Structure formats: C-alpha cells, structure tokens
C-alpha positions as a Python dict, from the first residue, in 0.01 Angstrom:
ca = {
    (1, 'M'): (0, 0, 0),
    (2, 'F'): (37, -311, 208),
    (3, 'K'): (-129, -10, 521),
    (4, 'K'): (-413, 71, 300),
    (5, 'G'): (-445, -307, 261),
    (6, 'L'): (-421, -345, 585),
    (7, 'L'): (-631, -98, 726),
    (8, 'F'): (-955, -210, 454),
    (9, 'V'): (-928, -528, 582),
    (10, 'M'): (-973, -411, 960),
    (11, 'L'): (-1225, -158, 827),
    (12, 'L'): (-1427, -452, 681),
    (13, 'T'): (-1373, -697, 1019),
    (14, 'A'): (-1461, -415, 1236),
    (15, 'F'): (-1811, -396, 966),
    (16, 'A'): (-1868, -722, 971),
    (17, 'F'): (-1889, -744, 1399),
    (18, 'G'): (-2150, -407, 1382),
    (19, 'V'): (-2306, -558, 1180),
    (20, 'V'): (-2333, -906, 1353),
    (21, 'A'): (-2389, -747, 1656),
    (22, 'C'): (-2661, -551, 1501),
    (23, 'G'): (-2867, -869, 1454),
    (24, 'G'): (-3113, -814, 1643),
    (25, 'N'): (-3325, -569, 1917),
    (26, 'T'): (-3210, -822, 2240),
    (27, 'T'): (-3032, -703, 2518),
    (28, 'A'): (-2823, -997, 2549),
    (29, 'P'): (-2452, -870, 2518),
    (30, 'A'): (-2278, -955, 2244),
    (31, 'P'): (-2083, -1232, 2219),
    (32, 'G'): (-1709, -1178, 2343),
    (33, 'G'): (-1799, -1037, 2688),
    (34, 'Q'): (-2069, -750, 2889),
    (35, 'A'): (-2061, -440, 2930),
    (36, 'P'): (-1838, -269, 3155),
    (37, 'Q'): (-1990, -310, 3506),
    (38, 'E'): (-2062, -15, 3829),
    (39, 'G'): (-1795, 65, 3900),
    (40, 'T'): (-1553, -6, 3661),
    (41, 'T'): (-1519, 285, 3415),
    (42, 'G'): (-1754, 523, 3663),
    (43, 'G'): (-2108, 604, 3465),
    (44, 'D'): (-2441, 470, 3549),
    (45, 'A'): (-2392, 102, 3384),
    (46, 'T'): (-2688, -18, 3495),
    (47, 'N'): (-2834, 137, 3274),
    (48, 'T'): (-2972, -165, 3053),
    (49, 'E'): (-3069, 142, 2742),
    (50, 'A'): (-2732, 224, 2716),
    (51, 'T'): (-2563, -82, 2745),
    (52, 'S'): (-2742, -245, 2531),
    (53, 'L'): (-2679, 66, 2310),
    (54, 'Y'): (-2298, 9, 2330),
    (55, 'N'): (-2328, -417, 2327),
    (56, 'A'): (-2456, -323, 1988),
    (57, 'N'): (-2325, -7, 1855),
    (58, 'C'): (-1998, 35, 1958),
    (59, 'M'): (-1847, -262, 2187),
    (60, 'A'): (-1741, -424, 1820),
    (61, 'C'): (-1428, -172, 1823),
    (62, 'H'): (-1466, -5, 2141),
    (63, 'A'): (-1427, -321, 2339),
    (64, 'T'): (-1626, -484, 2622),
    (65, 'D'): (-1467, -236, 2866),
    (66, 'L'): (-1443, 51, 2672),
    (67, 'S'): (-1025, 49, 2640),
    (68, 'G'): (-1014, 52, 2300),
    (69, 'G'): (-659, -83, 2114),
    (70, 'G'): (-519, -13, 1790),
    (71, 'N'): (-711, 292, 1620),
    (72, 'F'): (-961, 284, 1851),
    (73, 'P'): (-954, 480, 2085),
    (74, 'S'): (-1033, 400, 2488),
    (75, 'L'): (-1375, 542, 2648),
    (76, 'Q'): (-1255, 462, 2977),
    (77, 'N'): (-1268, 840, 3080),
    (78, 'V'): (-1419, 1008, 2796),
    (79, 'G'): (-1622, 1193, 2991),
    (80, 'G'): (-1342, 1320, 3112),
    (81, 'K'): (-1277, 1504, 2822),
    (82, 'Y'): (-1571, 1555, 2634),
    (83, 'D'): (-1947, 1695, 2750),
    (84, 'A'): (-2278, 1518, 2684),
    (85, 'S'): (-2360, 1712, 2363),
    (86, 'Q'): (-1960, 1679, 2245),
    (87, 'I'): (-1976, 1336, 2228),
    (88, 'S'): (-2324, 1351, 2031),
    (89, 'A'): (-2204, 1536, 1783),
    (90, 'I'): (-1928, 1300, 1737),
    (91, 'I'): (-2159, 975, 1716),
    (92, 'T'): (-2419, 1136, 1497),
    (93, 'N'): (-2143, 1288, 1235),
    (94, 'G'): (-1885, 1032, 1342),
    (95, 'R'): (-1499, 1157, 1315),
    (96, 'N'): (-1132, 978, 1202),
    (97, 'G'): (-1228, 683, 1055),
    (98, 'M'): (-1566, 630, 1312),
    (99, 'P'): (-1854, 568, 1083),
    (100, 'A'): (-2174, 854, 1120),
    (101, 'F'): (-2458, 720, 1346),
    (102, 'Q'): (-2697, 936, 1259),
    (103, 'G'): (-3001, 732, 1084),
    (104, 'K'): (-2855, 442, 1207),
    (105, 'L'): (-2983, 480, 1607),
    (106, 'S'): (-3235, 759, 1721),
    (107, 'A'): (-3144, 1100, 1812),
    (108, 'D'): (-3285, 929, 2121),
    (109, 'E'): (-3035, 637, 2171),
    (110, 'I'): (-2762, 830, 2056),
    (111, 'N'): (-2840, 1145, 2326),
    (112, 'V'): (-2853, 795, 2620),
    (113, 'L'): (-2530, 668, 2472),
    (114, 'S'): (-2412, 1029, 2487),
    (115, 'E'): (-2522, 1025, 2893),
    (116, 'W'): (-2382, 755, 2996),
    (117, 'L'): (-2032, 793, 2801),
    (118, 'S'): (-2016, 1138, 2928),
    (119, 'A'): (-2053, 1027, 3316),
    (120, 'K'): (-1678, 808, 3205),
    (121, 'K'): (-1442, 1029, 3434),
}
C-alpha cells in the first residue's frame, strides 16, 4: 500500500511540474535549468523549437540533461535504441507510465521532438 501511495505522490508531482512547465508559449527554459547544450548529448541541440518543446513537456521527468532519474529513463542515448518513428510512437501513445502526448502536442511538434531525440546516440 505504501508503494501505491508513493507512486501516486510521484505521479502527482510530475503532473504538477508538467502543468507549471506548460504554462505558456515561451521559448525560455523552464525553471531549474536549460536544455542540453551542443555536444553534451549528441544531436542538434541548437534546434530551438525542439529544446523549447523538451523544456516545456519532457524536462520535468527526464531532467535538464536528459539523464532521467528514479523511474524516469535517461534520454541521453535514446537514438541508439530507437529510431525517430519509434520515438514518435512512444511520445504519441505513451508507454510504461509515460503519458500519451497525442492531443497535447501537434503531430509536427511530436515529429520535431522525435527527430531531435533520435539524434541522441
């Protein structure tokens, strides 16, 4: 029972961070840091649209540097495991506790994130 309560608190906290991070259409990083810099995790970290989308929708769970933590997986080398279409499917439909972003992000936004993350090898 304790584990279920802890899981509920963790999910509620993640949801709260997500709501706060999605509070506006700003390109500034969410509180707590900036998106990964070029060369730190691979891929095109200069893509401002991708980093802005990551900051607003992913960073609360997957960390500023994509390292994840706790029950949240690292995305630092996700492109070595999944291609862009597989990453797109995960973002769209959710998986293993990750919520689906279909309806929250447009298909174009999901594509931008998927392409950016697939370059992280």
